[in-house]
N, C-alpha and C positions, 0 to 999 in steps of 0.2 A: 862091442855085442854081447855084453855082459846080463846077465838077470838085473842086476842093480840100475841099468840104463834102459832096460825094457822097462821096470814099474815105473822109475821117476818119469819117464817117456810118458807112458800111459795114464798116471795122475796128474803130470802137464797138458796134456789133453782137456782132461774135465774139470781142472780145478784155475789153472791161473788166468788171472787177469787182463792180461794182454792178449788180443785176438793174435796178432802176429808173431807171438808164442806159441799160442796151443795151436795155429797151422805149421810151424815149424817141427812141433813136437808130432805131430801127424805126419808128416812128411818124412821125418825118420824113423816112425814105427814102419815102414815099409822093408827095413831090415830084417824085422825078425818073423819070421814064420812061427807064430803062437799065438793060441787063445787068448791070451793075453792081450797082445797088440790088437786083434779082430774087437775085444770085447769096449776096449780103448776108441778104436776107430768108429764103431758101431754109437759111441755116446757122441763122437766129432759129427755123425750124421743127425743128430736131432738138432743140432744149431740151426739158426736161422739164417747162417752167412753160408750164401754160395760158395765163396772160395772155401770154406772149411768144408762144405759138403764135397766139392770137387777134389780136395785133395786125400779128404778122407776113404772116397772112391777108386782113387788113382791108387790109393797106398793097399788099398784092399785088393784090387785087382793083382799086385804084387805079391803080397800076403797070401793071398789063398788061391791063385792059377784061374780064376775064375772070373766071367766078365760080363756084367751085366749093363756096362756100358755109363751112361750117366743117368739112370734111372734110380732114384732115391729109395722109390718104396720098397722095389726089387733088391735092393743092398737089405734095408732092413730087415726086410723078411728072411735074407739068407742069415745076415747076423744073428737073429732072433730063432736059427736052426731051423729056417723050413728049406726049401728048394724050388724057389722061384724060375719061371721059365726063362732059357737065356734068352738074349737079346739078340735078335736078328743081325748078322753084318749086314753092309753094305751090300746093294744090288751091282751086279757088272755093269749094270749102265750107270751107274752111277761113279762106280771106280774109273768107269773108261773117260768120262766127262770131268774128273778130278784130274785124269792122268792128261787128256787132250789141253786142260787148261792151261797147263805148263808148257805148251808146245805152240 
């Protein structure tokens, strides 16, 4: 969890030629609660790769403590300094439906 590791991972997210390497770097950035990690994950949101965007959102949730679900526009707004409205959680009815599904 060194500054060198953070900087290396942040650079890898934006520059490596291998998609799997960029995804792994974005996943690893969840270990750094730092503005550098947030900016690098914001770069990852700009990719047209759904896997990269999902991993970036998941890592941002851990890094920031915020929850904007899988809304790429909301996460982009947050990374750019905005304050998007929180994504509402599932309704009680849908939670019960999911719970009953297993029984």
